[in-house]
N, C-alpha and C positions, 0 to 999 in steps of 0.2 A: 224590160225583160219579156221575152217572147216565148219562153221555153218553161214548163211547169214540171215535168218529170224529174228534172234534177235542178234545185235551187242551190246554186253554188254559193250564193250570198249568204244563205241561211247556215249552210255547212260551216262557210268561214267564221259566221258570228258565232255558231255553236263551239267551234274550236277555241275561239278567243275567250268565250264564256267560260268554258271548261278550265281553261288556262287560269283566269284570274279568281275562279272559284277555288283552285287549287294553291294559288297564292295567298288568297284570304283565309283558307281552313288553316294553312302552314302558319301564318302570323298569328291567328287565334291559338294554335297548339302552343306556338313560343311564348305567348304571352300569360297562357294559363299555367304552363309548366315552368316558366323562367328559365328555360333550357333553349340554347339556339340549336343543340344538336341532341335530338331525342332518339333518332335511329340512325344506321350507318350511312344511308343514303343522303343524310343532310350535309354530312362532311366527313367522308372517309378518313381522310389524313387527320384531320381535325379529332375526330373519335378516337382514333389510334394514339394520337398526343396526350389526349385528355384521361384516356384509361390508364395510360402510362404512368401520368401524374397522380392518378387516384391511388394507384399500388403504392407509389412514393409518400403519399400521405398518410395511407393506413400504416404502412412500416413506421413513418415518424411517430404516429401517435401510440403504436407498439413499443417503441423505444422510450417514449415519454413515460409509458406506464411502467416499464422496466427499471427506469431511473427511480421512480417513485418507490418502487419495491425494494429497490437497493439502498434508498435513504432510509426505510424503515429499519432494515437489517442493521445497517452501520449506526442508527440511533439507540435500537436496543441494545447492541453490542456495548456502545459506548457508556450506557447507563450501568451497565453491570460492571464495567472496567472502573467506574467513578466509584462505587460503593467498595471494590476491591483496594483501590486506592486510599480510602477512607481508612479501611482496616489496617492496611500497611502502615500508614501514619500512627495509628493507635499502637501498632505492634513496635514501631520505633520508640515510642514513649515508654513502653512497659520494659522493653530491652536496656534502654538507658538509665531508668530508673532503678532497675535490678542491679546494674553494674555497681551502684553505690554501695558495697557490699558492707562496710563499716556503719553505714546510717540505716539500714533495715534489718529486720530480724528475720530469721529463717522461716517464720509463718508467713511473713509478707512476700519474702521470695515465693514460697510454695503457692501463695495465692495469685502472684503474678503470673508463675508457671501455668496456672490452670486457666487463666484469662488467656495465655497465649495459645493454650491447646484450644479454647472454644474460637479464638479469631481464626485459626488455621483451619479448624473444622468449617467455619463459615465461609471462608475463602473456596475451600473445595465444593462447598455446597452452591455457591453463587455461580462458580465455574461450571459446574454440571446442571443447573436448572435455568439458566439464563436461555430462553429459547424463543423463536418465532416460528409459528406454523409447523411445531413439531423438530425443528431442526435446532439442536444445540449449537450456540454460537460461541462459546468460549472454552469448550472441553477440549479442542484441538479437532473438532470434525471438520473445521473449514481451514485447518492448516494444510500447506502442500505437502504431499507424499514424495519420498525420496527413496532412492535404492543404491546400493554398494557404497554407503558411506564409511570410510575407514576409521572408526573411533580412535585410533592411535594417532591419526593425523589431524582430525577434525573433532574437536571436543565439545563444541556447540555450534550448531546450525539453526538459524531462523531465516526462512524465505518470507519475505514481505510481498513479493510480486513476481510473476513470472509468466511468459507467454508459452504454454506448452501445446504443441500440435496435437490434434485430437487422435486419440490412441496411439501417441507417441511419447518421447521422452526427449527431454531438454538436457544435454550433457553439458557439465560444467567441469572445466578442467582448471587446477591450480598449480601454477609452478612458482617455486621460490626463486627469486632475482637477488634480493638482498636479505641476508639472515637478521632475524631478531637477536638482539644481545642486551645481556644485562649491564649495568653499570658495574664497572671493576677496577679495584685497586688491588696490586698486589704487594704483599709484605714479605721481605726475605731478610729479615735481621736476626734471627737467632733468638738467644735467650736475653732478656733485658738485664742490662748490666746494673742500672741504679732505677730507682722508682720513678716511674713514668705517669703521666696524666695526657690522654688524649680525647678528643672530641670526634664523635663519630656522628655525621649528619646525613640523614636519607630523606625521603618523601614525606615520612610520617612525622619526623621530628628530630631532636637532637639529646645526644646522651653523652656524660663525661664517663670515662673508664680510668681509674687509677690502679695501676700494676705495680705490685711490689718488686723490689730488687730481686733478680734472679728468676722471675716468672718465665715460664715457658711458652712456646707458641700455643700449645694446648691450652694453656690459662688464659691468653688472649683469646682465642676462639671462643672458648666458654663464655667469656665475659661479652663479648661482642652479641653471641646468640642469645644470652638472658635478657637482652634489650630489643632484639630485633622486631618485636611487635610495638616497640616505642618509636624506633627509628625507620624501620623498612629497609633495614640493612643486616645481612647475615654473614657469617664468617665459615670458612671451610679449611681445615688444616690440610696442608699438602704433604709435609714432612716435618722432620724435628726443627728445622730453620726457616720454613716458609709457610705462609698462608694467602689467602685470598679474600677480600672482602666483596661481596656483591650485593646489588639491590635485591629485594625480594619479589620484584616484579619486571617485565620485559618492557622495553620502550624507551624513546628520546625523552620522554617526561621524567624517568626515574634517574635518580643520580645518587651517587656515594661521594662524601666529602669527608677526608680525615685530617685532622688538624692537631699537631702536639703542642700541647699547653706548657708542658715542662718536660725537661730532661733532653737527651741528645742521642742517646743510642737508638732509640726508636726513630728518630727524625733520619737517621743516617741510613737506616734499613729502608725507608720509605723514599729516601732522595731528596728530602726539604720537609719544611715544617708544615706544610700544606699541599695535600695531593687530592685530586678530585677527578671524577669521571662521569660521563652521561651514557645510559643505554641507547639502544637503536632500534627502530621500529622495523617490523618486516614490511618488506615490499614484494608483491607477488603479481604474476600475470594471471588474469582469470579471463579465460577465452578471448585471449588476444587484448585485452586492457590492462593497462599497467596501473595497480592500485598500491597505494602506500597506506599501511594500517596504523592503528595506534597500539603499539606493543604487540600482542599476539592476535589482535582482532581486527579484520579487515572487513570493509563494506564495499559493495559494488552497486552502483546505479546505473542502469541504462535501460533503455526502451524494451529488453529482452528480459532482464533478471535484476531484481532488487533484493539483496541478501545480506545479512551480517553473520560472518563467519568467524569462530575462534579456533585459531590452530593450536595444536600441541607444542611444548617446547622442543620435543624431539624433531618434530617435522619443520618448525619454523626455523630452526637454527642451522638447517642443512641445506646448501646451496645447490640448485640444479635438479632438486627433487620435485616430484609432482604428485598431485593426488586427483581422482577422477570421481564423480558421482553423478547420479541422474536425478533430475526431478520430473516423476511420472505423472503427477496430476494433481488434484486436490485444489485447495484454496477456495475463497468466496468469488465464484465467476459469474459476473454480470455482463450480459449483451447490453450494449447501451447506444448502438447504432443503427440505423434503418437496414444497413447491408450486413449480413450474418457472414462474417469472416474472422480470422485471428486478429486483424487491426482493429476491429470493433470490441474485442473482447477486453474488459477490464476485470483485473484479478487482483485480489489483496488476500495475504494469508493472516489469519487470525489465529495465533497460536494458543495452544493451551495455558491457561492461568491458574491451574492447580497448584499447590505446594511442591508438587514433585517436578514442576517444569520452571518454577520461578527461580532465580538465581543460576549457577552453572556450575561445570565440573571442576573449574580452578578455584573458585571460591566457596562453593557449597549451595545446597538446595535449601529451599525455605522449610521443608519438612523436617530438616534437621534441628529445627528450634523446639521440637515436640518433646513431650516427657520420654525420658529413656534413649533419645537421640544424641548424636555427638555434641551438638552443639544448644541442647537444654540447659536451662539457667542454673541448674546445680552443676553443670561441668565448667561454669565460670568461664566459657570462652566468648566472652563478651565483645572483644573486638571482631572476631570472626562473624558473631551472630549479627553485629551491626552493618558490616560489609555485606552480609548476605541480604538483610532487609533492605539496604539502599540499593542493592543490584536489582531486588525485585521491584522496588519502586521506580526505578528507571526504566526496567523493562515495560512496567505497565503504563507509564508515561509515555514511553515512545510509541508503544502499540495505540495509545489514546490519540497521540499528536498524528499518526500514520492514518488513523481512521478519519479524524478530522480533516486533514489534507485531502483524502481521498475524497470525502463529501464535499468539500469546497472547492477543489481544483479540478477534479474529475467529474464528479456527478451534477453538482451545480452549474458549471461552466458548460457542460454538454448539454444540460437541459435547457440553458439559455440559447445556445446555439441552435438547437432543435426547434424552439418556439419561432425563431427568425426564419430557419429554413421552411418550416411548415406555413408562414405566413407567405413566404415569397412564392411556394410550389402551390399552395391555394389561390394566390392571385393569379398566377399564370395559368392555371387550369380555369379559373373563373371566366379569364379572358377569352379562352378558346371555347368553352361551352355553354357559359351563362348567355343568357338573352340582354342585348342592349334594349333596354325599354323605349328609350328615345327614339332609335332608330326603328324598332318594331312598331311603334305606335305610329309613325310615319308610314312605314309599308301598310299596316292595316287600313289607315286611312285612303291612301292611294288605291289599295286593292278594293275597297269598299266602292269607291266613286267608279272604277273601271269595270265591277261586277254590274252595277247599276247601268253604266253606259253600255256595256255588252249585252244586257237584257234588253234594254230599249232597241238596239240595234238589231237583235235577234226577232223581237217582234215586228220590226219594220221589215225585215228580210222575208218574213214568213208572208206578211201580208202583201208583198210585192205582186206574186203569181195572180193575186186577184184581179189585175190589171188587165189580164188576157180576156176576161169576160167582157170587157168593153170591145174587143174586137168582133166578138160573137152576136153583139146585138145587130 
């Protein structure tokens, strides 16, 4: 080295020492923070991927919280329904015991009626007081809202679930493809020539009817109708020589069987000693999906709509007629996925369980069992009262079952899926962003050695120009 103004070796050593110091500081930062990427310059592409995954992780955590809240709502609603179910069982017991007219006194019947009134009041109170965070769960506040429902065509509508666009309407169209029918047996025998005994059988039971010689069609119709609550078969007089026997309800499960036990004239009118017929279920097209009902009741289940619909007899028995209504919103809506869109929305309708909503228009509503109503115990409509109570029991049981299925098959399965999804995203994000301590400690050791080496080299480079002094001696 014979030049001292510019110490090139020192400049090189300074650059190398600065580089090694920067690497040493970077290793120390990675080890102290536990992160491989602390700023954008550490890995621009990795930072973008990592931040995207962090957003996904935060969304997954929010979805898990939403599912937990939804589970709380379902649990509180189900607890209220369980108590309503218990009260309905007590109501069944009271109706059944009160129907034993000859075995109880008027005072006991009145006492049972008072207890029934209290049960009805309790059901309404539970329906209106079961709430979570100020929101009533069983009063109908979480039921779906509808528009343009024609009550002459649809007598009962229960929307269990639906995907309704934001600020939009889900249109539902019902077209009758196959009409509902009663079981039907025609009679055209005229007056009874001699004494006759016939057996009438329907869904509810069997009854024997004896007709005196010379009995008219009107006598026959009256006798059949007097037993319709026992047999499930009613009769209608067509004219002086003909009548028709029909089931009291629609559907393939309904049947009418007429058998002649004695006599011949009546058998000749029927065309044999035994005549029977079954009803027919309605079959409809709901938004392009063919659905076979149970009598007048149809249920549609798909990814868009889940509903139970009871049609009126006048509508369900007419072919090629249609009815249209809209689902405008409502329901218990839970966002249970990280991405906010209609596919991530889980909605379930929680219908009102007040006494004015349990039952239906065809059978009757639960409130009608109260004092002064059509089916109070004093009116002695025990068969109808029991059917109403059992209809209410079935409705509450179905709602509890749907809530349980929603909790088990929607909320819990989604929560389990999100836990796995969170693990995978967190693992991927950690691989990109977190420090590999085994690798980084190796880098730290190397950087420490190189810094020490560069420092010694710089010291030697700075001392090298002093050799020029030897030339001046």
